[in-house]
Backbone as numpy.savetxt, mean C-alpha at the origin, in Angstrom:
# Nx Ny Nz CAx CAy CAz Cx Cy Cz
2.43 7.39 7.21 1.66 6.19 7.24 2.44 5.15 6.42
2.41 3.93 6.94 3.08 2.82 6.26 2.06 1.98 5.49
2.42 1.52 4.30 1.47 0.74 3.49 2.22 -0.38 2.79
1.56 -1.51 2.65 2.11 -2.62 1.94 0.99 -3.57 1.56
1.24 -4.36 0.53 0.25 -5.37 0.10 0.97 -6.66 -0.10
0.34 -7.76 0.21 0.93 -9.04 0.09 -0.09 -10.08 -0.43
0.34 -11.04 -1.20 -0.61 -12.06 -1.71 -0.99 -13.02 -0.64
-2.19 -13.54 -0.75 -2.65 -14.64 0.12 -3.66 -15.44 -0.64
-3.83 -16.67 -0.29 -4.70 -17.58 -1.02 -6.02 -17.71 -0.27
-7.08 -17.50 -1.03 -8.46 -17.69 -0.49 -9.12 -18.76 -1.34
-9.29 -19.94 -0.74 -9.83 -21.10 -1.46 -9.12 -21.35 -2.77
-7.81 -21.22 -2.74 -6.97 -21.50 -3.90 -6.84 -20.35 -4.92
-7.51 -19.22 -4.63 -7.49 -18.06 -5.53 -6.57 -16.99 -4.92
-5.67 -16.44 -5.72 -4.79 -15.40 -5.24 -5.51 -14.09 -5.01
-5.48 -13.63 -3.78 -6.02 -12.33 -3.37 -4.92 -11.47 -2.82
-5.23 -10.29 -2.42 -4.22 -9.34 -1.88 -4.70 -8.78 -0.55
-3.81 -8.77 0.39 -4.10 -8.20 1.70 -3.26 -6.96 1.82
-3.91 -5.80 1.88 -3.28 -4.51 2.06 -3.23 -4.16 3.56
-2.13 -3.62 4.00 -1.98 -3.20 5.41 -1.57 -1.74 5.43
-2.33 -0.95 6.11 -2.07 0.50 6.28 -1.99 0.74 7.77
-0.89 1.34 8.19 -0.70 1.54 9.66 0.07 2.85 9.94
-0.22 3.37 11.08 0.61 4.45 11.68 0.62 4.20 13.18
1.02 5.20 13.97 1.10 4.97 15.41 -0.22 4.82 16.11
-1.30 5.25 15.41 -2.63 5.19 16.03 -3.56 4.05 15.61
-3.28 3.43 14.46 -4.21 2.38 13.97 -3.49 1.47 12.99
-4.13 0.34 12.70 -3.72 -0.59 11.69 -4.93 -1.09 10.96
-4.97 -0.93 9.64 -6.12 -1.31 8.83 -5.68 -2.43 7.89
-6.50 -3.50 7.85 -6.26 -4.56 6.92 -7.43 -4.52 5.89
-7.07 -4.62 4.62 -8.10 -4.55 3.53 -7.81 -5.70 2.60
-8.75 -6.58 2.41 -8.62 -7.68 1.43 -9.19 -7.21 0.09
-8.43 -7.42 -1.01 -8.84 -7.02 -2.32 -8.53 -8.07 -3.38
-9.07 -7.92 -4.56 -8.83 -8.84 -5.66 -7.52 -8.57 -6.38
-7.05 -7.30 -6.35 -5.88 -6.93 -7.10 -4.95 -6.04 -6.25
-3.80 -5.73 -6.78 -2.92 -4.78 -6.11 -2.70 -3.54 -6.98
-3.76 -3.09 -7.58 -3.75 -1.96 -8.55 -3.86 -0.64 -7.88
-3.61 0.43 -8.65 -3.76 1.79 -8.17 -5.23 2.04 -7.72
-6.14 1.44 -8.44 -7.58 1.59 -8.12 -7.86 1.10 -6.65
-7.21 0.05 -6.25 -7.35 -0.46 -4.87 -6.77 0.53 -3.89
-5.60 1.04 -4.20 -4.92 2.03 -3.32 -5.83 3.26 -3.16
-6.39 3.77 -4.26 -7.25 4.98 -4.19 -8.57 4.67 -3.52
-9.06 3.43 -3.61 -10.32 3.08 -2.90 -10.07 3.09 -1.39
-8.85 2.78 -0.97 -8.52 2.72 0.46 -8.17 4.11 0.97
-7.28 4.80 0.27 -6.79 6.13 0.78 -7.39 7.34 0.11
-8.09 7.17 -1.01 -8.55 8.30 -1.79 -7.59 8.60 -2.90
-7.89 9.58 -3.70 -7.05 9.92 -4.86 -5.76 10.69 -4.44
-5.75 11.18 -3.24 -4.51 11.85 -2.71 -4.47 11.69 -1.22
-3.23 11.85 -0.71 -2.97 11.70 0.72 -2.11 12.86 1.16
-2.54 13.67 2.10 -1.80 14.83 2.53 -0.89 14.53 3.70
-0.02 13.61 3.49 0.94 13.24 4.52 2.09 12.49 3.94
2.88 11.80 4.74 4.03 11.05 4.27 3.62 9.60 4.14
3.84 9.02 3.01 3.52 7.60 2.75 4.79 6.83 2.66
4.96 5.81 3.54 6.14 4.96 3.54 5.75 3.63 2.88
6.49 3.27 1.84 6.15 2.06 1.10 7.39 1.49 0.42
7.19 0.28 -0.16 8.29 -0.26 -0.99 8.24 0.48 -2.33
9.00 0.04 -3.29 9.08 0.77 -4.57 8.14 0.20 -5.65
7.11 -0.50 -5.19 6.15 -1.02 -6.17 5.48 0.11 -6.99
5.30 -0.06 -8.25 4.90 0.99 -9.15 3.56 1.63 -8.78
2.68 0.98 -8.09 1.40 1.58 -7.69 1.64 2.85 -6.85
2.64 2.89 -6.01 2.92 4.05 -5.15 3.67 5.18 -5.87
4.40 4.84 -6.91 5.12 5.87 -7.66 4.15 6.72 -8.50
4.14 8.01 -8.28 3.25 8.89 -8.97 1.90 9.10 -8.25
1.68 8.40 -7.17 0.48 8.58 -6.37 0.53 9.98 -5.77
-0.54 10.72 -5.81 -0.62 12.10 -5.35 -0.53 12.15 -3.83
0.66 12.44 -3.32 0.90 12.40 -1.86 1.86 13.57 -1.54
1.74 14.06 -0.32 2.61 15.17 0.08 4.08 14.82 0.01
4.42 13.64 0.51 5.80 13.14 0.47 5.80 11.62 0.54
6.87 11.05 -0.03 6.99 9.58 0.03 8.33 9.22 0.64
8.30 8.17 1.44 9.53 7.57 2.00 9.55 6.14 1.51
10.57 5.80 0.77 10.70 4.41 0.31 11.39 3.57 1.37
10.99 2.32 1.50 11.57 1.40 2.45 13.06 1.20 2.13
13.89 1.50 3.07 15.33 1.44 2.82 15.81 -0.01 2.57
15.21 -0.94 3.24 15.54 -2.37 3.01 15.26 -2.79 1.58
14.13 -2.32 1.04 13.82 -2.63 -0.37 14.77 -1.93 -1.32
15.19 -0.73 -1.00 16.08 -0.02 -1.91 17.44 -0.64 -2.01
17.88 -1.41 -0.97 19.15 -2.04 -0.97 19.27 -3.17 -1.99
18.12 -3.76 -2.34 18.10 -4.91 -3.23 18.42 -4.54 -4.63
Protein backbone atom coordinates (compact mmCIF):
# COMPACT_ATOMS: atom_id res chain seq x y z
CA UNK A 1 0.00 0.00 0.00
CA UNK A 2 1.26 3.48 -0.86
CA UNK A 3 0.72 6.35 1.56
CA UNK A 4 1.52 10.05 1.59
CA UNK A 5 0.28 13.26 3.15
CA UNK A 6 0.41 16.76 1.73
CA UNK A 7 -0.59 20.19 3.04
CA UNK A 8 -3.55 22.06 1.64
CA UNK A 9 -5.29 25.26 2.62
CA UNK A 10 -8.88 25.25 3.84
CA UNK A 11 -10.16 28.82 4.23
CA UNK A 12 -6.59 29.95 4.91
CA UNK A 13 -5.89 27.24 7.52
CA UNK A 14 -3.24 24.58 6.86
CA UNK A 15 -4.78 21.11 6.79
CA UNK A 16 -3.39 17.76 5.62
CA UNK A 17 -4.66 15.49 2.89
CA UNK A 18 -3.61 11.86 3.32
CA UNK A 19 -3.70 9.53 0.32
CA UNK A 20 -3.65 5.76 0.75
CA UNK A 21 -3.74 3.62 -2.39
CA UNK A 22 -3.08 0.19 -3.80
CA UNK A 23 -4.13 -1.54 -7.02
CA UNK A 24 -7.74 -1.89 -5.80
CA UNK A 25 -8.60 1.47 -4.21
CA UNK A 26 -7.57 5.03 -3.39
CA UNK A 27 -8.60 6.68 -0.11
CA UNK A 28 -8.37 10.41 0.57
CA UNK A 29 -8.57 11.51 4.22
CA UNK A 30 -8.52 15.17 5.31
CA UNK A 31 -7.03 15.78 8.77
CA UNK A 32 -5.83 18.60 11.01
CA UNK A 33 -2.30 17.20 11.48
CA UNK A 34 0.20 14.80 9.95
CA UNK A 35 0.88 13.00 13.23
CA UNK A 36 1.18 9.29 14.07
CA UNK A 37 -2.28 9.54 15.64
CA UNK A 38 -3.72 10.40 12.21
CA UNK A 39 -1.89 7.48 10.58
CA UNK A 40 -3.21 5.08 13.23
CA UNK A 41 -6.74 6.48 12.93
CA UNK A 42 -6.64 5.65 9.21
CA UNK A 43 -4.77 2.30 9.18
CA UNK A 44 -4.98 1.15 12.80
CA UNK A 45 -2.07 0.60 15.16
CA UNK A 46 -0.51 -1.97 12.85
CA UNK A 47 -0.61 -3.00 9.20
CA UNK A 48 0.07 -6.59 8.11
CA UNK A 49 1.45 -5.74 4.70
CA UNK A 50 4.05 -3.67 2.88
CA UNK A 51 3.78 0.07 3.35
CA UNK A 52 5.42 2.28 0.72
CA UNK A 53 6.12 5.83 1.91
CA UNK A 54 8.60 8.66 1.99
CA UNK A 55 10.99 8.86 4.96
CA UNK A 56 8.79 11.13 7.07
CA UNK A 57 9.24 10.22 10.75
CA UNK A 58 5.57 9.24 11.26
CA UNK A 59 6.18 6.09 9.19
CA UNK A 60 9.45 5.13 10.87
CA UNK A 61 8.73 2.73 13.71
CA UNK A 62 5.10 2.21 12.69
CA UNK A 63 4.16 -1.42 13.36
CA UNK A 64 4.08 -2.86 9.84
CA UNK A 65 5.11 -6.18 8.29
CA UNK A 66 7.55 -4.43 5.91
CA UNK A 67 8.32 -0.93 4.67
CA UNK A 68 9.47 0.27 1.28
CA UNK A 69 10.83 3.80 1.23
CA UNK A 70 10.28 5.90 -1.88
CA UNK A 71 13.50 5.70 -3.89
CA UNK A 72 13.08 9.22 -5.28
CA UNK A 73 12.96 10.60 -1.74
CA UNK A 74 16.00 8.59 -0.67
CA UNK A 75 18.08 10.16 -3.47
CA UNK A 76 17.73 13.64 -1.94
